[in-house]
Structure formats: C-alpha cells, structure tokens
C-alpha positions as CSV (number, residue, x, y, z in Angstrom):
1,M,0.2,-0.3,-0.2
2,T,1.5,3.1,-1.2
3,Q,2.1,5.7,1.8
4,A,2.8,9.7,1.8
5,L,5.6,11.5,3.5
6,P,4.0,13.5,6.4
7,D,4.2,17.4,6.2
8,G,7.3,19.1,8.2
9,V,10.9,18.3,8.8
10,L,11.7,14.6,8.0
11,L,15.2,14.7,8.7
12,A,17.3,17.2,10.7
13,F,21.1,16.6,10.7
14,Y,24.1,18.3,12.1
15,G,27.3,17.0,10.1
16,D,30.5,17.1,11.8
17,D,32.4,18.2,8.9
18,F,31.4,20.5,5.7
19,T,32.4,17.7,2.9
20,G,30.2,15.0,4.9
21,S,27.4,17.5,5.3
22,T,27.2,18.4,1.6
23,D,27.4,14.4,1.0
24,A,24.5,14.2,3.2
25,M,22.7,17.4,1.6
26,E,23.0,15.6,-2.2
27,V,21.6,12.4,-1.1
28,T,17.9,13.7,-0.1
29,A,18.1,16.4,-2.8
30,R,18.8,14.1,-5.2
31,A,15.9,11.9,-4.2
32,G,13.5,14.9,-4.9
33,L,13.4,16.4,-1.0
34,R,13.5,20.3,-0.9
35,T,16.9,20.2,1.2
36,I,18.8,23.1,2.7
37,L,22.5,22.9,4.4
38,F,23.4,25.8,6.5
39,T,27.1,26.9,7.3
40,R,26.1,27.9,10.8
41,R,23.6,27.6,13.6
42,P,20.7,28.9,11.7
43,E,18.9,31.7,13.4
44,Q,15.0,31.8,13.4
45,Q,14.6,34.2,10.2
46,D,16.9,31.6,8.6
47,L,14.5,28.9,9.5
48,D,11.6,31.1,8.4
49,R,12.8,31.6,5.2
50,F,13.3,27.8,4.5
51,S,10.3,27.2,6.3
52,D,8.9,24.4,3.5
53,Y,12.0,22.5,3.1
54,Q,12.0,18.8,3.9
55,V,15.6,18.4,5.0
56,I,17.6,20.8,7.3
57,G,21.1,20.4,7.9
58,V,23.9,22.6,9.5
59,A,27.6,22.1,8.6
60,G,30.0,21.9,11.5
61,T,33.5,21.1,12.3
62,A,33.3,19.0,15.1
63,R,35.1,15.9,13.6
64,A,38.1,18.2,14.4
65,Q,36.8,19.0,18.2
66,G,37.6,17.5,21.7
67,P,34.9,16.5,24.0
68,D,34.8,19.5,25.9
69,W,34.4,21.5,22.8
70,M,31.6,19.2,22.0
71,A,29.9,20.1,25.6
72,Q,30.1,23.6,24.9
73,N,28.6,23.8,21.2
74,L,26.4,20.9,20.5
75,P,23.6,20.6,22.7
76,E,22.6,24.3,21.5
77,T,22.4,23.3,17.8
78,F,21.0,20.2,18.8
79,A,18.3,21.7,20.8
80,A,17.7,24.3,17.7
81,L,17.3,21.6,15.2
82,A,15.1,19.4,17.7
83,S,12.8,22.4,18.0
84,L,11.9,21.3,14.0
85,K,10.3,18.4,15.4
86,P,12.1,16.0,12.6
87,K,11.3,12.2,12.6
88,V,15.0,11.9,12.7
89,L,17.8,13.9,14.4
90,Q,21.2,13.1,13.1
91,Y,24.8,13.6,14.1
92,K,26.4,13.1,10.4
93,V,29.8,10.9,10.6
94,C,32.2,10.5,8.0
95,S,31.4,6.7,6.3
96,T,34.8,5.8,7.7
97,F,33.8,6.5,11.2
98,D,37.1,7.5,12.0
99,S,37.0,8.9,15.6
100,S,38.9,9.0,19.0
101,P,37.8,9.7,22.6
102,E,40.1,12.7,22.3
103,T,39.2,14.0,18.6
104,G,35.8,13.8,17.0
105,S,34.3,11.7,19.6
106,I,31.0,10.1,18.2
107,G,30.3,8.5,21.3
108,R,30.4,12.1,23.3
109,A,28.0,13.5,20.5
110,A,25.9,10.6,21.0
111,E,25.8,11.2,24.6
112,L,24.7,15.1,23.9
113,G,22.5,14.2,21.1
114,A,20.5,11.6,23.5
115,Q,19.9,14.6,25.8
116,A,18.2,16.6,23.0
117,V,15.1,14.1,21.9
118,P,12.6,11.7,23.7
119,A,13.1,8.5,21.9
120,G,15.3,6.1,23.8
121,W,17.2,4.4,21.1
122,L,19.8,5.5,19.0
123,P,20.0,3.6,15.4
124,A,23.8,4.1,13.6
125,I,23.7,3.3,10.1
126,V,27.1,3.6,8.5
127,G,27.4,1.5,5.4
128,A,26.4,2.8,2.2
129,P,27.6,1.0,-0.8
130,Q,26.8,3.7,-3.2
131,L,30.1,5.2,-1.5
132,G,31.9,1.7,-1.5
133,R,31.1,1.5,2.4
134,W,29.6,-1.9,3.7
135,Q,28.9,-2.9,7.5
136,V,28.5,-6.7,8.0
137,F,28.1,-8.1,11.2
138,G,29.2,-5.0,13.2
139,N,32.4,-4.8,11.0
140,L,32.8,-1.7,8.5
141,F,34.6,-2.4,5.0
142,A,35.4,0.5,2.7
143,T,36.9,0.3,-0.7
144,A,40.7,1.6,-1.9
145,A,41.9,1.8,-5.2
146,G,38.8,-0.6,-6.3
147,V,39.6,-3.2,-3.2
148,Q,37.5,-3.6,-0.5
149,Y,39.4,-3.5,3.0
150,R,38.3,-4.2,6.7
151,I,38.7,-0.5,8.1
152,D,41.4,-1.3,10.4
153,R,43.3,-2.7,7.0
154,H,42.4,0.1,5.0
155,P,45.6,1.8,3.5
156,T,44.5,5.2,4.4
157,M,41.9,5.2,7.4
158,S,44.3,2.8,9.3
159,R,47.3,5.5,9.3
160,H,44.8,8.6,9.2
161,P,47.4,11.3,10.8
162,V,45.0,12.3,13.6
163,T,42.2,9.5,14.2
164,P,43.6,6.1,12.4
165,M,41.0,3.7,12.5
166,K,42.7,0.3,14.6
167,E,39.0,-1.7,15.2
168,A,36.7,-2.3,12.5
169,D,33.9,-3.8,15.1
170,L,32.2,-0.5,15.1
171,R,30.3,-1.7,18.7
172,Q,34.0,-2.1,20.1
173,H,35.4,0.9,18.4
174,I,32.5,3.7,20.0
175,A,32.6,1.6,23.3
176,L,35.8,3.6,24.0
177,Q,34.3,7.0,23.5
178,T,30.8,6.2,25.5
179,S,29.1,4.8,28.7
180,L,25.9,4.6,26.6
181,P,25.0,0.9,25.9
182,V,25.9,-0.5,22.7
183,M,24.6,-3.0,20.6
184,G,23.8,-4.1,16.8
185,I,21.0,-5.5,14.5
186,D,23.1,-7.5,12.1
187,L,22.0,-9.7,9.0
188,G,21.3,-12.8,10.8
189,D,18.8,-10.8,12.8
190,M,17.1,-9.6,9.5
191,M,17.0,-13.1,7.9
192,R,15.6,-14.3,10.8
193,G,13.1,-11.9,11.2
194,Q,13.9,-11.0,14.7
195,T,14.5,-7.0,13.9
196,A,11.3,-6.0,16.1
197,E,12.6,-7.7,19.1
198,R,16.0,-6.3,18.7
199,I,14.4,-2.8,18.4
200,A,12.5,-3.4,21.5
201,E,15.9,-4.2,23.3
202,A,17.3,-1.2,22.0
203,K,14.9,0.9,23.0
204,A,14.8,-0.7,26.4
205,K,18.4,0.1,27.1
206,G,18.8,3.3,25.4
207,A,21.3,1.7,23.0
208,I,23.4,2.8,20.3
209,T,22.0,0.1,17.9
210,F,24.4,-0.5,14.8
211,I,22.5,-1.7,12.2
212,D,24.1,-3.9,9.1
213,V,23.8,-2.6,5.6
214,A,25.2,-5.0,2.8
215,E,23.5,-4.2,-0.1
216,E,20.1,-3.1,-1.5
217,A,17.6,-5.3,0.3
218,S,19.3,-4.6,3.9
219,Q,19.6,-0.7,3.3
220,A,16.2,-0.5,2.7
221,E,15.1,-2.7,5.8
222,A,17.4,-0.7,7.7
223,G,15.7,2.4,6.6
224,R,12.4,1.1,7.4
225,M,13.3,0.1,10.8
226,I,14.2,3.6,11.9
227,W,11.2,5.6,10.0
228,E,8.8,3.3,11.6
229,N,10.1,3.6,15.1
230,S,10.6,7.4,15.0
231,D,6.8,8.2,16.3
232,E,9.1,10.5,18.6
233,T,12.1,12.2,17.1
234,V,14.8,9.7,17.3
235,F,18.7,10.5,17.6
236,S,21.0,8.7,15.0
237,P,24.5,8.9,14.7
238,A,25.3,7.9,11.3
239,S,26.8,8.6,7.9
240,S,24.9,9.3,4.9
241,G,24.1,5.7,4.8
242,L,21.2,7.0,7.0
243,Q,20.1,9.1,4.2
244,Y,20.6,6.3,1.6
245,A,18.5,3.9,3.7
246,L,15.7,6.5,4.2
247,V,15.4,7.3,0.6
248,A,15.7,3.4,-0.3
249,H,12.8,2.6,2.3
250,W,10.9,5.6,1.2
251,R,11.0,4.5,-2.3
252,A,9.7,1.0,-1.3
253,A,7.0,2.2,0.2
254,G,5.8,4.7,-2.6
255,M,6.5,7.6,-0.6
256,I,8.5,9.0,-3.1
257,P,9.2,8.4,-7.1
258,G,11.4,5.5,-7.8
259,E,13.2,7.7,-10.3
260,P,14.8,10.6,-9.0
261,P,14.3,14.0,-10.7
262,G,16.7,14.9,-13.1
263,F,19.2,17.7,-12.8
264,E,21.1,20.0,-15.8
265,T,24.5,19.1,-16.3
266,H,26.7,21.7,-14.8
267,K,28.2,24.5,-17.5
268,P,31.9,24.8,-17.6
269,V,33.6,27.7,-16.0
270,D,36.3,30.2,-17.6
271,R,38.4,29.9,-14.7
272,L,38.6,27.4,-11.7
273,L,40.2,27.5,-8.5
274,V,41.0,24.1,-6.6
275,V,42.5,24.4,-3.0
276,S,43.6,21.1,-1.1
277,G,44.4,20.1,2.4
278,S,43.8,16.4,2.0
279,C,46.4,14.0,2.0
280,S,44.5,11.0,1.2
281,P,45.8,8.7,-2.0
282,V,42.1,9.4,-3.5
283,T,43.1,13.2,-3.7
284,A,46.5,12.7,-4.6
285,D,45.4,10.8,-7.7
286,Q,42.8,13.3,-8.8
287,I,45.7,15.9,-8.6
288,A,48.0,13.9,-10.6
289,R,45.3,13.5,-13.2
290,A,44.7,17.6,-13.1
291,E,48.3,18.1,-13.3
292,A,48.5,15.7,-16.3
293,A,45.5,17.6,-18.0
294,G,47.3,21.2,-17.9
295,F,46.4,22.5,-14.3
296,V,49.1,24.6,-12.7
297,S,49.4,23.3,-9.4
298,I,51.3,25.3,-6.9
299,R,52.3,24.1,-3.2
300,L,51.5,25.6,0.2
301,D,54.6,26.0,2.1
302,V,52.7,24.3,5.2
303,C,55.6,25.2,7.7
304,R,55.4,29.1,6.7
305,V,51.5,29.2,7.3
306,A,52.0,27.3,10.3
307,R,54.1,30.6,11.8
308,P,52.0,33.8,12.3
309,D,54.6,36.0,11.3
310,Q,54.8,34.1,7.7
311,A,51.6,32.7,6.7
312,E,50.4,36.3,5.7
313,A,53.4,36.7,3.1
314,E,52.9,32.8,2.2
315,V,49.1,33.5,1.2
316,A,50.3,36.4,-0.6
317,R,52.9,34.4,-2.6
318,V,50.7,31.9,-3.5
319,L,48.2,34.3,-4.9
320,A,50.6,36.2,-6.8
321,E,51.6,32.5,-8.8
322,I,47.6,31.9,-8.8
323,E,47.4,35.5,-10.9
324,T,50.3,34.1,-13.4
325,A,48.5,31.2,-13.9
326,F,45.4,32.4,-14.9
327,E,47.3,34.3,-17.5
328,T,47.6,31.5,-19.8
329,H,45.8,28.7,-18.2
330,R,42.3,28.1,-16.9
331,A,42.5,26.2,-14.2
332,A,45.1,26.4,-11.0
333,L,45.4,24.1,-8.2
334,V,47.0,24.8,-4.5
335,F,47.8,21.5,-2.3
336,A,49.5,21.4,1.1
337,A,50.9,18.0,0.7
338,K,50.0,15.1,-1.3
339,T,50.2,12.0,1.3
340,V,50.9,11.5,4.8
341,D,54.5,10.3,3.5
342,D,54.9,13.9,1.9
343,P,58.4,15.4,3.1
344,D,56.7,18.5,3.8
345,Y,54.0,17.4,6.0
346,E,56.9,15.3,7.7
347,A,58.7,18.8,7.9
348,L,55.5,20.3,9.5
349,S,55.4,17.6,12.3
350,R,59.4,18.3,13.1
351,M,59.0,21.8,13.2
352,A,55.7,21.7,15.4
353,K,57.8,19.3,17.9
354,D,60.9,21.9,17.5
355,E,59.0,25.1,18.2
356,G,56.9,23.6,20.9
357,I,53.5,24.1,18.4
358,P,50.6,21.5,18.9
359,L,50.6,19.5,15.4
360,S,47.0,20.0,15.5
361,H,47.3,23.9,15.4
362,A,50.1,23.7,12.8
363,Q,47.7,21.5,10.6
364,D,44.6,23.8,11.4
365,A,46.5,26.8,10.2
366,I,46.9,25.0,6.6
367,G,42.9,25.5,6.5
368,K,42.6,28.8,7.7
369,A,45.6,29.7,5.0
370,L,43.6,28.3,2.3
371,G,40.2,29.9,3.5
372,A,42.3,33.5,3.5
373,L,43.3,32.5,-0.1
374,A,39.9,31.6,-1.2
375,L,38.3,35.0,0.2
376,K,41.1,37.1,-1.9
377,A,41.0,34.6,-4.8
378,V,37.1,34.7,-5.6
379,P,36.6,38.5,-6.0
380,Q,39.9,39.0,-7.3
381,F,40.0,36.7,-10.1
382,R,36.1,36.7,-10.4
383,L,36.0,32.8,-10.2
384,S,32.0,31.6,-10.3
385,R,33.4,28.0,-9.2
386,L,35.7,26.6,-6.4
387,V,37.0,23.4,-5.2
388,V,37.9,22.4,-1.9
389,A,39.5,19.0,-1.2
390,G,39.9,17.8,2.7
391,G,36.9,17.7,5.4
392,D,38.7,20.0,7.9
393,T,40.1,22.1,5.0
394,S,36.4,22.8,3.5
395,G,35.2,23.6,7.1
396,R,37.8,26.2,7.5
397,V,37.3,27.8,3.6
398,L,34.0,28.1,4.1
399,E,34.4,29.8,7.4
400,A,36.4,32.5,5.9
401,L,33.8,32.8,2.7
402,P,30.6,34.9,3.7
403,V,28.3,31.9,2.8
404,T,25.4,31.3,4.7
405,A,23.5,28.2,3.5
406,L,24.3,25.5,0.5
407,E,22.2,24.1,-2.0
408,L,22.8,21.0,-4.3
409,K,22.8,22.6,-7.7
410,H,24.3,19.8,-10.3
411,P,25.6,16.3,-9.2
412,L,29.4,15.8,-9.8
413,S,30.4,12.7,-8.3
414,P,29.0,11.0,-5.5
415,G,29.5,12.7,-2.3
416,A,30.8,15.4,-3.9
417,P,28.3,17.7,-5.9
418,I,28.3,21.2,-7.1
419,C,26.4,23.4,-4.6
420,L,25.1,26.8,-5.0
421,C,26.1,29.3,-2.1
422,H,23.6,31.4,-0.3
423,V,25.8,34.6,0.5
424,D,25.8,38.0,2.6
425,D,28.1,39.7,0.5
426,P,26.8,40.4,-3.0
427,V,30.6,40.2,-4.3
428,F,30.0,36.5,-3.9
429,E,26.7,36.0,-5.3
430,G,26.2,33.2,-7.6
431,L,29.5,31.5,-6.3
432,E,29.6,27.6,-6.8
433,V,31.3,25.3,-4.3
434,V,32.4,21.7,-4.8
435,L,33.5,20.1,-1.2
436,K,35.2,17.1,-1.7
437,G,36.2,14.7,1.2
438,G,39.7,12.9,1.2
439,Q,38.0,9.6,0.3
440,L,35.5,10.8,-2.3
441,G,35.2,11.7,-5.6
442,S,35.9,10.1,-9.4
443,P,39.5,10.2,-10.6
444,D,38.7,13.0,-13.0
445,L,36.7,15.1,-10.5
446,F,38.6,18.4,-10.9
447,L,38.9,18.1,-14.7
448,R,35.0,17.5,-14.7
449,A,34.3,20.6,-12.3
450,L,36.0,22.3,-15.1
451,D,34.2,21.5,-17.7
452,P,31.8,18.6,-18.0
453,D,33.2,17.2,-20.9
454,A,36.8,17.4,-20.2
455,R,39.0,14.0,-20.8
456,E,42.0,13.0,-19.3
457,A,44.2,13.6,-22.3
458,S,42.8,17.2,-23.1
459,A,41.0,19.3,-20.5
460,G,41.1,22.1,-22.4
461,V,42.6,24.3,-19.8
462,Q,45.6,25.5,-21.7
C-alpha cells in the first residue's frame, strides 16, 4: 500500500565536517526532497526563509574537536534542530567512522544528542554501498583503489594522521568513547525476522544500535526500521548511509518516486581554482590527473603558514602565483601535501615539535591559510566556481567566506556535488562550490568541475 510522507521536517542533521554535510545533502536533494544546508547555526529568520524545506542540515567542524568543545557547542545546535520536530535528528559522521575519545568523539556527540530527543534508542547506519562502504555483522569495510578492505586494514584510514582506525567492529570502537549501551542489529537478525525484538531491546536499553547494510535489501530494511520507529524524534549518529537507507525505504513504500528528478548538467567555467588540504591517496590521484591535463599546481609552504609571522606573506605569494597561472591557463590547483608521507608534511611535524607548537594547531593553520586565499581569490579573479578538497579544510574555507547556506545545484561525483552558495555579500553572489572529502570523488573530478566534457588527455585548460 502506497503511503505519503508527512508534512514538516523529515530529517534534520548536524554534519561533523563540511564535506560530509554536502554528501548528506546531496542524497536527499537528488531524491527530490527540498534540502538546505546551513554553514552555521541558523537563526529563526533563516529557518523562516526555508520553512517549506523537508531536510535541514547544519555543517560543522566537530570532527576535529575535543569532547569539551562538543559539550559547549553541540547542545544548542541539537536543541535548535530538535525544535523543528523532525522524525529523525542526525549527528552526521564520515562513512569511515574515524574518531577517537580525544578527537571527533562520536560517542560523546551521541550522549549529547540523546539528551535532546525523547526517543530511547539511537540507531546508527554507517554502511553505504553507493560510497563503497559496507557494514557486516558490525564490522565496517571500505573501498580503496577498487579493493575492499576491513576498515582497520584500509591503507588510508588505518594510518589516518589524526584518528587512525584500529578497530573494525564499530560496537567495540565506539564503546571506548561513551558510557551508553552499545549493540547491533545484523544480517542474521534480519534473515531470522528478529528485528522487532532487537529494536525493543535497544529502546529498553537506550542503546546506540548499529544496523548492518550490505546491499539494497538490507539498506531499505535498515531505513524501514528507523522510519517506523520514529513516532517521536529519534537521534541517530550515522553517516550518509542513513540518508541512503531512508530514501531506499521511502521509494520501496511508494512515498517518493522510484526515479529521482533530473538535474541539468553543469556548464564549464572560464576559470577554476582548486585548494586542497587533503593527504589521501584518492586526492593525490585526482591532483595527478589534473596536473597531467594542464592544471597549474602550486605547493603551499605548510611550515610558513604554521608560523603566524609568515602566514600572510605565504598567502600573498601563492595568490601571485595563481594570478600568473590564470594568464595562460584556465585552472590552478593549490595543495598542501599529497600524502601523509609527503616530505613537507613530515617537515611540518618536525617543526611543530621543535618549536613547541601543537601539531593540531599547525595542521589547522593550513585550512585557515587556504580559507584566506579563497576569500581573496574569488573576487580578485572573478571566480564562479571553487573546489575544496579535505573535510577539515572545507570547514575552514567555508568559515572564511560569507556563505550562509548551500543547496545542491548539479551532481558531479557521489558525495561531492556542485553547490550553490547563499551569501550575505553581493560580491560572492552566484558562487558555486564543490566540497570533496579526502576519500571521495572520481579520478577526473577536478577536470569535470572545470568542464563536464573534459577528458584526461585534453582538459582544455591551456
């Protein structure tokens, strides 16, 4: 029997970084749901402006923060989103689930979120086959270079410079971050028809409950379990796997069309700037493809930007190199490092140690420098499209720009759409941004951001 979606806000979410937030926004927007993503906690006038939207998100930076920061900043945001009375209130995390008790604690965020809603259980969906992520019997798997790895053996995430993943069983992983009960609903429970009993147990315990997603059927079933058990707002610490699961269930139940609405293909731009603070091999490959196609690449001196007395001069130097690049080329790419083994990244670590600077502060300086660079470059070179690579970097860049909200304009690559910026400075009116997480995006992402018809052999940038 076909059902209808209820009126009002279906889903509200806080994204723990900016790239993950646009990833979540894209899923529901492409399904035809009116979706807006704020770049800061919205005021009442902001909510009134988008009062007919079905999905409302707030992009944040909690992934790079500690538990004390979370306790000071998240409750007010959770309360504001809960006041919209959504069916589901989500703390949106990365689909690699990398976190620790000290940095980006998903467990601490779940504790704070549980206080904002009446419902007892906290369902968590992390698997998203569309992004190369699968959860099976509580264990997370992710793709790298076309190969599937358990997350604790993933070539990038097992060596993440801030939050390396050492445990694939998400129940064990999050148990180190919270005192809340933790359990799972796995494929075996689904096959035996025991999900109702398991949900009742989760509600009684008030447990964070990881739900397996391995393919289309389990994805839709996971969405059904959450949707049919959200008479009161339920809090979900989850990746965009939650969005994919809910959309799959809504389609299966006839609540939304089976075929998503079409979007116009984006148009080429005269000039494109890419700024990258990502050290992932995925981004490194995208940079290499862009360089081979004629993008002018410019290395940011990470040691100079980490020193307050040299940062401004380094930004000015890079800005001048971008100006030179645009005299003969359509695309410039500024990067901090290409991999965690990059000599410049190692030099930054040594410098921070020698000069007594916390490494996290030195790393944060990179994002701030790229934000300062973007703030100057967009009006100076009349850029209409900007690409940012790296989750933490995207947060810093968007914080530097006068952008109040983002809306999906064109799909580009799963998890990395082209977004239209809502701004409070007319100089930036019409700006489009692509925020790309380190692990996301097709190899030719930067080329196609410049021109949808670009090919590796001839990107038309010279």
